[in-house]
N, C-alpha and C positions, 0 to 999 in steps of 0.2 A: 490298368496297363494291359491285362490280357484282353479286355474288350477292344481296346484300340488295335492291338496286334491282330485280333481276329477280323476286325473290319478291314484292315489293310490287306489281309490275306484274301478276303473275298473281293478285293478290287475297289474298295470304297475310295472316293476322292478325298483330298485333304479337307474340303469344306464339309463333306458328309461326316467325316471322322470328328471334326470340330463340333458340329451340331450334335452328334450322337453323345459326345462326352459332356456337352453342356446340359443336355436333357438328363443324362444319368446323374450328373452332379445335383441338379435341381430335385430329382427324385430322392436321392440319398440324403439330401439336406432337409427334406420335408417341405420344400417350397411348393411342391405339387402333391396334393393329398390323394389317397386312394379314391377312385371314382371321379376325380376332377379331370376335366377335359384339358388336353395339352394344346396350348395356343401356338400355332405356327408362327404368328407374328412375334410373339414373345421370344421364341427360339431364334428367329431371324435377327432380332435386335441384340440378343445376348451373345450369339455365336458369330455374328457378322457374315453368316452364310446366306445365300439366296434361297428362295423357297423350294427349288427343285432338290438340292441336296438335303434340305431340312426334311422334306417328305421322305427321301430315301433313308435318312437317319431314323425317323419315326418307324418306318417299316422294319428296319433292322432291329430296333429295340422291341418291337412287337414279336419278331422272330425269337429274340432272346427271352421273351416272357415278361418283360417289364411293363409293357403297355397292352391294353386290350382294344381291338378295333370297336368303334361305335357303329351300330347299324346305319345311322344317318350320315356317317362319314366322319373321318378323323379318329383320334385315339384318346383314351383315358388311362390314367395311372391305375394299375391293378394292385391288389393287396395279396398277401401270401399267408397261407395257413401255416400252423406249426409243422404239420406233416410235410408240406412242400419244402420248408426250410431244411428239415431233417433229411428228406430224400435227396436234396441237392448236395448236402454235405456228404451223405453216404456214397453218392455217385462219384464225387470227386475223390473220396478216400479209396474207393474200389479201383479207380483208374491209377491213382498214385501207387497203390499197393502193387498193381501189375507192373508199373514202371520200376519199382524197387526190385521186384523179382527178376525182371529182365536184366536190370543193371548188374545184379548179383550173378545170375546164371551165364550171362554173355561175357562177363568180366569187364568191369569199367576200367578204362585206361588209367595208367599211373598219373597222367596229367589231370584227369577228371577227379580222381581220388584226392590228389593234392589240393585242388581247388575247393572241394567239399570240406576237407580238413581245415583249410584256412578260414572258410566261412564259419565253421563250428567254433574255432578259436576266437574269432571276432564276436560271435554270439555269446560265448562264455563271458567275455569281458563286459558286454552290454548288459547281460542278465545280472551280473554282479553289480553294475552301476545302477540298475533299476531298483535295487534294494534300498538305495538311499537317495536316488536322484531320478525323478520322473522325466527329466529332459531327454534321457536316452531312449525314450520310447520310439521315436521316429526311426532311430537307427535299428532298433529291434525289428520293426515292421519291414524295413528294406532288406535286412539280412535274412529274416525268416522267409520272405518271398524268394530271395536268391537261392536259399538252400533247397526249397521245394522245386524250383526251376532246374537246379543242378541234377536232382534225382530224375526228373523227367528227361533231361538231355542224356543222362548216363544210360538210359534204357536203350539208346541207339535205335529208336524207332520213330521216324517222322510221323507215321500214322498215329501212334499212341500219343506222342507229344502234342499233336494238333488236337486230339480229342480232349486231352487234359486242359489245354487252353480254352477250349469251348466250354468244358464243364466249369472251369473257374470263373467264366464270365456269367454263369447263372447267378441270380440274386442270392447273396449271402453264402456262396459256396467257395470263395477264395480262401486260401490258407490264413489270411489276415482278417477275415470278416469279423471274428469275435475275439481277436487278440486284445482289443481295447477293453472289452468287458472282462476278460481274464485278468488284465492288469488292475482294473478297478476293484474286482472282487478280492483277489489275493495274489500277490506277486509270487507266492510259492508255486502257483500253477504254471508260471512261465519257467520256473526251474524244472518242474516235472516235464514240461514240453521239451525243454532242451535235453533232458536225459533221454527222452524218446528219440530225438534227433541223433544223439550219439549212438544209441543202440541200433538204429536203422543203418547208420554209416558202418558200424562194426559188422553187421550182417552182410552188407553189400561188399565190403572189403574182403570178407572171408568166403565170399561166394556162396552164401547160405540163402538160396532163393526163397524157400518157403518161409523161413524165419523173417526175412526182410519184408516180404509181402504182408505177413501177419502183423508185424510191428507197425508198418506204415498205415495199415487199415485201422489199427487200434489208435494210432496217433490222430487220425482224422476224427475219431470219436471224442477226443478232447474238446473239439469245437462244438460237437453236439451237446456234450455235457455243459459246456460253458453257456451255450444258448439256453438250455433248460434252466440253468441257474439265473441267467439274465432275465428270462421271461417271468421269473418269480420276484424279481427285484426291479422295480421301475427305475431306480437310480442306476443300476448296472446297465440296463438295456439302453438307457439314454446315451451311453458311450458308443453304441453300435450304429454306424452309418446306415440310414434307411430303415431304422426301427419303426418309424411311423407307418411303414408299408406292411408290417406284420400284424395279422389278426391273432391276438392272443386268446387262447382257450385254456382250460385246465390241462396241466401237464402231469 
């Protein structure tokens, strides 16, 4: 979602956005392997876009870091080291931590706080349901993304919110990138993440900027920990979209 928003913000046409999302989906699903050349014709057929917007989409994905230019022309899918994945998560956490601090110090409005509280209440119910019913997982993903977006909006900084969107479009850096792996490993981890959410909200509502920033940065490290555990377990990593793009080394 963030990738699409970012594309629209940069003035991408609907055809370019459609092509960009089609290629991203193919990469995340492992349909295009690292080092494999991306076929313009295949993207044209899949997205229904013409060649010009497809080329623009490929250029945008290269800017994002998902594709590498080939010296002879065109693009190939790139792979990502463990360090690159961890750096992307850390960058997103740093920016979200700043957003949480701004939200606390500038004083989030009563309406924003009410919306965040409502999201947390819904997340509580979904996390409880996940203990006995995996069908609630999609609801968790949607609500988790919403809560993170609410924190970014509560910072009342269009500049910062835009940078968070850009950071979240980095491969494996979104708040939901490793949620599936967390669920596969141990549902208790989602309970822990939800406790983090509540602590961050409490710090923001009490206007404790330093505490809010620290908690939000620590929250992002749950994703890093989940990735490390996933990398040691092929079964858990199989739940992560785009896992085929990660070059695993000893962690």
